[in-house]
Every structure is written in C-alpha cells, then in structure tokens.
C-alpha positions in Angstrom: -15.8 9.2 -11.5 -14.5 5.8 -11.0 -10.9 5.2 -9.4 -8.8 2.0 -9.1 -8.7 1.1 -5.4 -6.8 -1.9 -3.5 -7.1 -3.2 -0.1 -4.3 -5.5 0.7 -2.6 -7.3 3.6 1.0 -8.2 4.3 1.8 -10.7 6.8 5.4 -10.5 8.2 7.8 -12.4 10.5 6.9 -12.3 14.3 7.9 -8.9 15.7 8.6 -7.3 12.4 5.3 -5.4 12.1 6.9 -2.0 13.1 9.5 -2.3 10.4 6.9 -3.0 7.7 4.8 -0.1 8.8 7.9 2.2 8.5 8.7 0.7 5.0 4.9 1.4 3.9 5.0 4.7 5.5 8.2 5.5 3.3 6.1 4.3 0.3 3.4 6.5 1.2 5.9 9.5 1.4 7.4 8.6 -2.0 3.8 8.7 -3.5 3.2 12.3 -2.4 4.1 13.8 -5.7 2.2 11.3 -7.7 -1.1 13.0 -8.6 -2.3 9.5 -9.8 -1.9 8.3 -6.2 -4.9 9.8 -4.3 -4.9 7.7 -1.0 -2.1 5.4 0.5 -3.2 4.5 3.9 -1.3 2.1 6.1 -3.2 0.3 8.8 -2.6 -2.2 11.7 -5.1 -4.2 13.6 -4.8 -4.8 17.4 -5.5 -8.4 17.1 -3.1 -9.1 14.3 0.5 -8.2 15.5 2.1 -9.7 12.3 -0.1 -8.1 9.8 -0.1 -4.6 8.2 -3.0 -3.5 5.8 -2.7 -0.9 3.0 -5.6 1.0 1.3 -4.8 2.7 -1.9 -6.9 4.7 -4.3 -5.5 5.6 -7.7 -6.7 7.5 -10.7 -6.5 4.1 -12.8 -5.0 0.7 -12.6 -2.2 1.7 -15.1 -1.0 4.4 -12.6 -0.8 1.8 -9.9 1.1 -0.7 -12.1 3.5 2.2 -13.2 4.1 3.0 -9.6 5.6 -0.4 -9.0 8.3 0.2 -11.5 9.7 3.4 -9.8 13.2 3.1 -8.5 12.1 4.3 -5.1 9.4 1.8 -5.0 11.7 -1.0 -6.1 14.2 -0.3 -3.2 11.4 -0.5 -0.8 10.2 -3.7 -2.1 13.7 -5.1 -1.8 14.0 -3.8 1.9 10.5 -5.4 2.7 10.9 -9.0 1.0 13.1 -10.6 3.6 10.4 -10.0 6.4 7.2 -10.7 4.3 5.8 -14.2 4.9 2.6 -13.5 2.9 0.6 -11.0 0.7 -3.1 -11.0 0.1 -5.2 -8.8 -2.2 -8.2 -8.7 0.0 -10.1 -6.7 -2.7 -9.9 -4.6 -5.8 -12.4 -2.0 -5.7 -13.8 1.0 -7.8 -13.8 4.1 -5.5 -16.9 6.2 -6.5 -16.3 9.3 -4.4 -16.2 10.4 -0.5 -13.9 12.6 1.5 -10.4 12.4 0.3 -11.2 11.3 -3.2 -11.4 13.8 -6.0 
C-alpha cells in the first residue's frame, strides 16, 4: 500500500490564524464523504502564530488534484486567499501504513 500524502504550511496575515484554521476545518468537513481522503489534519504551532499546517493522506495524487476542483473547495479557497501571505509544500510523502491509514 502506498498513499499520496502532503505536509503543507500556510502563512497568514497577523492575527488571522484562527480564521484560517476555521476555513481549513471546514475543508476537512467537506472531505468527510470522500473515501479517497483518509486524513485531513489541521495543525498549529505555539511558536508560529501566523502559520497553519495541514497534513493530508489520499488514496492517490489524482484524488487530491480532483478535490481541488470541487465547488466547496473552490469557495473555501476564495475565502482564504485574502489572508494568505504564503504557502509552502513542506513535503510530498508516500504513506505506507499506520494508525488511521487503511
């Protein structure tokens, strides 16, 4: 088994971390019915008040790309754009197993 995984970082305007967290949590909710999305985890770091990290595990890269074209995803992207000051794909990984990954 080999899954497509992403670990990414969003940098946002000062004081907007909670708004970005909420937008990304909405994204996670919108993925609930997508079997191809196995994990969508939103994270923050105490020492980075203007950053939000997302860890995703997908059945394959194509499923991830397809999710970006969904209407719900596009609406969330439009809401987030004004507060995003940077995006970084920290790593693209191949999940090979463990708790939470089928």
